[in-house]
C-alpha distance (Angstrom), angle and dihedral (degrees) to the residues before:
residue distance angle dihedral
M1 . . .
I2 3.82 . .
N3 3.80 90.7 .
Q4 3.80 89.9 48.5
A5 3.83 89.5 49.9
Q6 3.80 93.4 48.4
K7 3.80 91.1 49.0
L8 3.85 92.5 53.4
Q9 3.84 91.3 45.6
T10 3.82 89.9 54.0
L11 3.81 90.8 51.2
V12 3.78 92.1 47.9
S13 3.80 95.0 46.2
S14 3.81 91.2 50.1
K15 3.84 89.0 64.8
T16 3.80 93.5 63.4
N17 3.81 95.2 157.7
K18 3.78 95.8 59.9
K19 3.76 132.6 62.2
N20 3.80 112.2 -116.9
T21 3.75 109.1 -172.4
H22 3.79 110.8 149.8
F23 3.82 114.3 -145.5
I24 3.80 113.2 -149.9
A25 3.80 116.8 -175.6
I26 3.83 117.0 -158.5
T27 3.78 112.2 -159.0
S28 3.82 142.0 156.6
G29 3.77 142.0 -164.8
K30 3.79 93.7 -118.2
G31 3.75 141.2 7.7
G32 3.80 125.5 -93.9
V33 3.80 98.0 45.9
G34 3.81 95.5 109.8
K35 3.75 99.1 -100.7
S36 3.82 97.2 143.1
T37 3.82 93.5 43.0
I38 3.79 89.8 52.3
S39 3.83 91.3 47.0
A40 3.79 92.5 53.1
N41 3.82 95.0 45.2
L42 3.80 94.5 44.0
A43 3.79 89.0 51.8
N44 3.79 89.6 47.8
V45 3.80 94.1 53.2
L46 3.82 91.9 47.4
S47 3.86 89.5 50.8
K48 3.81 91.6 48.8
N49 3.83 87.2 55.5
G50 3.79 90.1 60.8
Y51 3.80 99.9 -96.4
K52 3.78 120.7 134.7
V53 3.83 103.1 -123.4
G54 3.79 134.1 -173.2
L55 3.83 119.9 -160.4
L56 3.77 110.8 -154.7
D57 3.83 116.9 -163.1
A58 3.78 98.6 -146.0
D59 3.80 96.4 159.9
I60 3.80 90.9 116.0
G61 3.80 108.8 -157.6
L62 3.82 95.6 18.4
A63 3.83 103.8 44.7
N64 3.80 106.1 163.5
L65 3.77 110.9 150.7
D66 3.80 89.7 109.6
V67 3.81 87.8 62.3
I68 3.81 92.5 47.7
L69 3.79 91.7 49.1
N70 3.79 93.1 41.7
V71 3.85 95.1 -127.4
K72 3.79 130.6 136.1
M73 3.76 113.1 -114.3
G74 3.79 120.8 -152.1
K75 3.75 115.8 170.2
N76 3.79 125.0 1.3
L77 3.81 143.6 -167.4
L78 3.78 92.4 -63.4
H79 3.79 91.1 59.8
V80 3.80 89.4 51.3
L81 3.80 91.6 51.0
K82 3.81 89.5 49.5
G83 3.78 90.0 53.4
E84 3.80 92.4 -118.1
C85 3.84 93.9 124.4
S86 3.78 140.5 -1.2
L87 3.77 124.8 -96.8
K88 3.77 89.7 -112.7
E89 3.80 91.3 59.0
I90 3.80 94.7 60.4
L91 3.82 97.7 48.1
I92 3.83 113.3 111.7
P93 3.83 116.5 -157.0
I94 3.82 111.5 -138.9
N95 3.78 95.9 176.0
K96 3.79 134.2 -20.1
N97 3.82 92.4 -76.1
L98 3.82 102.1 28.2
T99 3.83 125.9 77.2
L100 3.80 127.5 -178.4
I101 3.80 117.1 -143.5
P102 3.83 103.9 -160.1
G103 3.76 118.9 -135.4
E104 3.78 130.3 -152.3
S105 3.82 118.1 -90.6
G106 3.81 91.7 -153.2
D107 3.77 132.6 53.8
E108 3.82 98.6 -113.4
I109 3.82 89.9 103.4
L110 3.80 89.3 67.3
K111 3.79 90.7 58.9
F112 3.78 95.1 48.4
N113 3.79 112.0 97.1
N114 3.80 109.5 151.5
Q115 3.80 101.0 153.4
F116 3.84 94.1 -157.9
L117 3.78 92.1 55.8
Y118 3.80 91.8 44.0
E119 3.78 88.2 57.2
R120 3.83 90.7 48.9
F121 3.80 89.0 49.0
L122 3.78 90.9 52.1
N123 3.79 91.3 51.3
E124 3.79 90.7 52.0
A125 3.82 90.7 49.3
S126 3.78 88.4 82.5
E127 3.80 84.8 84.6
L128 3.77 86.9 78.3
D129 3.77 101.1 37.1
E130 3.77 92.3 106.2
L131 3.83 93.7 63.0
D132 3.81 116.7 120.5
F133 3.76 92.2 -158.8
M134 3.77 138.3 19.9
I135 3.81 113.5 -164.4
I136 3.77 109.8 -159.9
D137 3.82 116.4 -158.0
T138 3.81 101.3 -158.4
G139 3.78 130.3 -171.5
A140 3.77 121.1 -88.5
G141 3.81 117.1 -95.3
I142 3.77 126.8 16.0
G143 3.80 101.2 -84.0
G144 3.79 131.4 105.2
N145 3.77 113.9 11.1
T146 3.80 98.0 -23.2
Q147 3.82 95.2 96.6
Q148 3.81 90.9 55.6
F149 3.78 91.5 56.7
L150 3.79 91.2 46.0
E151 3.80 92.9 50.9
A152 3.78 91.4 50.4
A153 3.84 95.3 48.1
D154 3.83 125.2 93.5
E155 3.84 94.9 -141.9
I156 3.75 131.3 22.2
I157 3.83 122.3 -153.7
V158 3.81 115.1 -167.5
V159 3.79 112.6 -157.4
T160 3.81 122.1 -155.6
V161 3.80 140.9 156.1
P162 3.84 132.8 -137.9
D163 3.78 93.9 -88.7
P164 3.84 120.1 115.1
A165 3.79 94.5 -131.3
A166 3.83 92.7 47.3
I167 3.80 91.4 47.8
T168 3.79 91.9 49.3
D169 3.81 90.8 50.2
A170 3.80 91.9 46.5
Y171 3.78 90.1 53.1
A172 3.79 89.7 50.2
V173 3.84 90.1 55.2
I174 3.83 91.1 46.7
K175 3.80 90.0 52.4
I176 3.80 94.9 49.4
V177 3.82 93.7 43.4
S178 3.84 89.4 50.4
R179 3.84 87.1 70.8
F180 3.83 89.4 72.3
K181 3.83 104.6 14.7
N182 3.80 125.3 43.7
N183 3.80 95.7 -175.2
Q184 3.75 116.7 68.4
L185 3.79 137.1 159.4
L186 3.82 128.8 -140.7
L187 3.83 124.0 -152.9
M188 3.77 117.6 -166.4
N189 3.81 113.4 -149.4
M190 3.81 131.7 -167.9
V191 3.79 94.7 12.6
K192 3.83 125.9 154.2
N193 3.76 93.8 -122.6
E194 3.77 144.7 -32.1
N195 3.80 92.5 -79.6
E196 3.83 90.7 59.8
A197 3.80 90.6 47.8
V198 3.81 93.0 51.6
R199 3.81 93.1 44.1
I200 3.81 93.0 53.3
F201 3.81 92.0 43.5
E202 3.84 91.6 51.5
N203 3.80 90.4 50.4
I204 3.81 91.7 51.0
K205 3.79 91.2 45.0
R206 3.81 91.9 50.5
V207 3.84 92.6 50.7
A208 3.78 90.6 46.2
A209 3.79 92.9 50.6
A210 3.76 90.6 50.7
N211 3.83 96.8 46.7
I212 3.81 106.0 25.5
G213 3.78 100.2 32.6
P214 3.84 140.4 -122.0
E215 3.78 93.0 -68.2
L216 3.79 89.9 78.0
K217 3.81 112.1 91.0
L218 3.80 106.9 -161.5
D219 3.82 118.2 178.2
L220 3.82 133.2 -178.5
I221 3.80 106.4 -122.2
G222 3.81 92.2 -171.7
H223 3.77 144.9 -73.8
L224 3.82 142.3 -105.5
E225 3.77 120.5 -147.0
A226 3.78 122.5 -137.7
D227 3.81 104.5 -88.0
K228 3.81 132.7 179.3
E229 3.82 89.4 -148.9
V230 3.82 89.0 63.8
S231 3.78 92.0 50.4
R232 3.83 90.4 48.4
S233 3.81 91.5 51.6
I234 3.78 92.2 49.6
K235 3.84 90.8 52.9
Q236 3.79 91.1 47.3
R237 3.84 91.5 46.8
T238 3.77 92.0 -123.2
L239 3.83 133.4 120.4
F240 3.78 116.5 -100.6
T241 3.79 89.3 -145.6
D242 3.78 87.2 64.0
D243 3.80 97.7 38.3
T244 3.83 96.8 49.7
S245 3.80 105.5 12.8
Y246 3.81 91.5 172.8
G247 3.80 97.6 37.1
S248 3.78 120.3 117.4
S249 3.83 95.9 -99.0
S250 3.80 92.3 47.7
M251 3.78 90.7 50.7
Q252 3.80 90.8 48.9
I253 3.78 94.3 50.7
K254 3.83 88.3 47.6
Q255 3.76 87.4 55.7
I256 3.82 89.3 50.5
V257 3.84 88.9 52.6
S258 3.81 89.9 48.6
N259 3.81 90.5 51.5
L260 3.79 90.6 48.9
L261 3.82 92.9 48.5
Y262 3.79 90.3 50.6
R263 3.78 90.2 50.4
L264 3.80 93.1 49.5
E265 3.80 93.4 44.2
R266 3.80 90.5 66.1
K267 3.85 90.2 55.2
V268 3.80 100.7 46.3
L269 3.81 98.1 78.9
T270 3.81 95.5 48.0
D271 3.81 101.0 38.2
D272 3.81 116.5 96.2
T273 3.77 96.2 172.1
N274 3.83 119.5 127.9
R275 3.80 100.0 -119.1
S276 3.79 102.1 -179.1
F277 3.80 123.2 138.3
G278 3.79 89.1 -112.5
A279 3.79 92.0 53.3
F280 3.81 90.5 48.4
L281 3.82 91.9 51.5
K282 3.79 90.9 47.3
R283 3.85 90.6 53.7
L284 3.79 89.4 46.5
I285 3.78 98.6 47.2
E286 3.81 93.1 46.1
Q287 3.83 88.2 62.6
F288 3.81 95.5 56.3
């Protein structure tokens, strides 16, 4: 994975005149499938590989990454939009390459639409233009503001578990997202083994092909097996990729990161899009 990471970094750095932040949205059909834990640990692994990573808590109404990362949150994005503080003031450093951007745990942010302050916010967003990755932990389901974040992202990873209700809800998200994004990724969490992950993925893919159509490109980005070490880390408010860096779950999420890097590597040389944090926020805000 390190070689894969270095290869992508070389490609990115060679395009010095263009911003190259990759926006990865992590979503799910229902809550309780480990979406936020995966977001935090995936961001952590990327940062440990030398990438500059932002972790945006976009689960409006249920923002909880500060709890998972065991940090104290003061002001958040809503305070920035209100003009009560600068974007720089709310950023929380997790390690030298990883920064948390706190979200709003209520829904007031959705009602706030002062254009002047939005423009000020966008100007301040240059603070994060040097990020290599922005991991966006969205809300579960497709309601509220979640779809706006998904539409603005470069890649969408749908997380689900081997539970009939969770699988049904994940398929519903995939179907709705397919209206504006043909390429999607599925991550199977809390499975018994790789065989179970592949079997469930193939079933979802078969149903999707029959009902959505061949234009949908759905890929399995990887899987995480049910692991007591993960549960222990969640209770201790630590990251399992720090606690047991060579444990089975850590190795599995490192493989997921490797798969993601390989996927993005193929896009770097042909993509001329301005992918700065400011450009992302502009796309996002224009949808509200």
